[in-house]
N, C-alpha and C positions, 0 to 999 in steps of 0.2 A: 206543408206535405203531408199527406192524408198516409197513414198508416194502419196497418189490419189492427182491431182492437184486442188487446190482451189483459188478462185478467188474472193474477196470481197472486196469494198470499206470500206474505215475507213476515220476516221475524228480525225484530231490532236487537242488536248485537251488544257486544261490549262496549263500553264507552259511545253508545247510542249509532254505532255503525250499521248502514242499513246496505245489503247485499243485492244487487238488483239481478234479478233472474236473467240465465243466458239466453233465453229467447229473444227478451225486452232489449237485450245489449245487441244482439244480433240485428234484430228489425230497426233500432236507430242506428247501429254501425257504429257502437261506442266501444270505445278502445281505452287500454288503462291510460290515464294522464288526461284524459277530456275533460272540460270543466263545464259544468251543469250550472244553472241557476236554479236554485231552490224557492219557490213562491208558496208562503202560506195566505191562501184566499182568505176575505174575513167568513165564508162559509163553512171554514175550518178544512178544506180540502186540499191537500199539498201537490203542486204541480213541479215537475222536473224538466227542464226544457235545457236542450245543446246553448251553450252561451253562443257558438256560430249562428248559431239560427236566428237567436235574440239581434246579433249585430246586423246581420242579411236582412232582418227584419225591418230594424232601426234605418238601416242605408235606405231600405225603399220607400220608408215613410218620409225620409230627409227629401229625397229626390222628389215625391209626389208634392209636399210643400214647397219645395224649391227648383223649379223645372229648369232653371238655368244650370242646375249641377248636372242634370242627368248626362250619362257618358262622361262624367270629369272626375276623377280620384278626388274624393273628400281633401287628402291631403294636400293634393297638386292645388287645388282652389284656396287655402289656405295659405299656402304658399306665397301665390299670385296676390291674394290679398295684403300680407304682411310685406310684399316688395311694394304694392303701391302704395302703402301707408309711409314706407321709408321715403320714398320719394318726394312725399308732400310734407316731409321734415325740413 
């Protein structure tokens, strides 16, 4: 999902805490308690990504790699696989 570019200076606080500016929280629709994934790239850039976007991106990747899963819940597919294995035992 594309978002408008935002650049603001922030300051590291007590115990390494970082406050995300209100504009960033608003644009990304972040709420208290939302989970973020922090990535430190090899070029020294820090990325913060909403965890739900990572999950949704991985779901799309899995569906591209395994077209048979398209339209099926991954949990449902796992349950069906386990049932087939149990019947074979």
